[in-house]
C-alpha positions in Angstrom: 40.5 -58.9 50.6 38.9 -62.1 48.6 36.6 -60.0 46.3 39.7 -58.0 44.9 41.5 -61.3 44.6 38.7 -63.5 42.6 37.8 -60.7 40.7 41.1 -60.0 39.3 40.3 -63.4 37.3 37.9 -63.1 34.3 34.8 -64.3 36.7 31.0 -64.2 36.7 29.6 -63.4 40.4 27.0 -66.1 40.9 25.3 -65.1 44.4 23.9 -69.2 45.1 22.7 -71.9 43.4 19.1 -73.3 43.8 18.3 -70.2 45.7 14.7 -69.6 47.4 15.3 -65.7 47.6 12.9 -65.4 50.2 14.4 -68.1 52.6 17.4 -69.6 51.4 19.4 -71.2 54.2 17.4 -69.0 56.5 18.7 -65.9 55.0 15.6 -63.5 53.7 15.7 -61.3 50.6 17.5 -58.3 52.0 20.6 -60.5 52.8 20.6 -61.4 48.7 20.2 -57.8 47.8 22.8 -56.4 50.3 25.2 -59.3 48.8 24.7 -58.3 45.3 25.3 -54.5 46.4 28.1 -55.4 48.4 29.9 -57.5 45.5 29.1 -54.6 43.1 30.5 -52.1 45.3 34.0 -54.0 46.5 34.9 -55.7 43.0 37.3 -53.1 41.5 36.9 -54.9 38.1 33.1 -54.5 38.2 32.4 -58.2 37.0 28.9 -58.9 36.2 26.6 -60.7 38.7 23.7 -62.6 38.8 22.0 -65.6 41.0 20.9 -68.9 40.1 17.4 -69.7 40.9 15.6 -72.6 41.2 12.3 -74.2 39.9 9.2 -73.5 41.8 8.2 -77.1 42.9 11.3 -78.1 43.8 11.1 -78.3 47.7 14.1 -75.8 47.8 12.0 -73.3 46.2 9.0 -73.7 48.2 7.7 -70.0 48.9 9.3 -68.8 46.3 7.5 -69.2 42.9 9.9 -67.9 40.8 11.0 -69.3 37.2 14.0 -66.6 36.8 15.8 -64.1 38.8 13.6 -61.2 36.9 10.7 -62.3 39.3 12.1 -61.1 42.5 15.3 -58.9 41.9 15.1 -57.8 38.1 15.3 -54.1 39.3 18.3 -54.1 41.5 21.2 -52.4 40.2 24.0 -55.0 40.6 22.2 -57.5 38.8 23.6 -57.5 35.4 21.2 -60.3 33.6 18.6 -62.5 35.0 19.1 -66.4 35.1 16.7 -69.0 34.4 16.2 -72.4 35.6 13.7 -74.6 33.9 14.6 -77.9 35.5 14.6 -81.5 34.0 11.7 -82.5 31.8 10.2 -82.3 28.5 7.5 -79.6 29.4 10.2 -77.7 31.3 11.8 -77.4 28.1 8.7 -76.6 26.2 8.5 -73.5 28.5 11.7 -72.0 27.6 10.3 -69.4 24.6 7.6 -68.0 27.4 9.7 -67.5 30.1 12.2 -65.6 27.6 9.4 -63.3 26.3 8.2 -62.6 29.7 12.0 -61.6 30.8 12.4 -59.5 28.2 9.0 -57.7 28.5 10.6 -56.4 31.9 11.7 -52.6 32.2 14.7 -52.1 31.6 15.0 -54.9 29.7 18.2 -57.3 31.0 20.0 -60.2 29.1 18.4 -63.6 30.3 20.5 -66.8 30.2 18.8 -70.3 30.4 21.3 -71.5 32.9 19.4 -74.9 34.0 17.3 -76.6 31.2 17.1 -80.4 31.0 20.3 -82.0 31.5 21.9 -85.0 29.3 21.3 -88.3 31.0 19.5 -87.5 33.9 15.6 -87.2 35.0 13.7 -89.2 32.5 17.2 -89.7 29.8 16.1 -86.8 27.2 17.2 -87.4 23.9 19.9 -85.5 21.9 17.1 -83.6 20.1 15.4 -82.9 23.5 18.6 -81.4 24.7 19.4 -79.6 21.3 15.9 -78.3 21.8 16.3 -76.6 24.5 19.2 -74.6 23.2 17.9 -74.0 20.0 14.4 -72.7 21.7 16.5 -70.7 23.9 18.6 -68.8 21.3 16.1 -68.6 18.8 13.7 -66.9 21.4 16.2 -64.2 22.5 18.1 -65.5 25.6 21.6 -64.4 25.5 23.1 -67.9 26.3 22.4 -71.5 27.1 24.1 -73.8 29.6 24.9 -77.1 28.8 25.3 -80.2 31.4 25.4 -84.1 31.1 24.7 -86.3 34.2 28.5 -86.0 35.3 29.9 -82.9 34.8 28.3 -80.9 37.4 29.5 -83.3 40.0 33.0 -84.1 38.9 32.4 -87.7 38.7 35.8 -88.8 37.5 37.4 -92.0 37.8 40.3 -91.1 40.5 37.2 -89.7 42.9 34.1 -91.9 42.2 30.8 -90.6 44.3 28.2 -92.7 45.4 24.6 -93.3 43.7 21.9 -90.7 44.1 19.3 -89.7 41.2 21.5 -88.6 38.7 22.6 -92.1 36.7 26.1 -93.2 37.0 26.0 -95.7 34.4 27.1 -93.3 31.6 30.6 -93.1 32.7 32.6 -90.0 33.8 32.6 -86.6 33.2 35.0 -86.7 30.4 32.3 -88.8 28.8 30.3 -86.4 28.8 32.2 -84.4 26.4 30.9 -87.3 23.7 27.4 -87.4 24.7 24.9 -87.1 21.7 23.1 -83.9 22.5 
């Protein structure tokens, strides 16, 4: 079984990325609940499970106005921690403490991780201070974690396999260069 084979590694199950819990890929909320339950039941290693949300104003998040998984599936027994995506921009970063506070008010309390804050060298080109503010505000507000990404790290932009231009600036180099970004 695929779940057994992959679960043998120290993995974190993330059911989807940029989900619209109500209609992601034509799949409804019950599909995601069933998928989480199936993973919990089938994974003999009981690895942790969550889902990566989208910010409410993105087109993929239409009709699913949630900042975190806690707003829709918090009480699912298979959901081990909540994820939050604040999105990209200064005002998004500044929302982190309020989102974490509201998540910890849910019962039962579950850890929350900011899994998509403002990325370095993307929309509006945040400063190193902006990037650090997101991380510090998450941790000092009680988040269990905070992820980091630079404009090239997530799409594996490497010299051997260049990608086309899109809304993520390519002038800053390749994914290996992100290790030296100032944030």
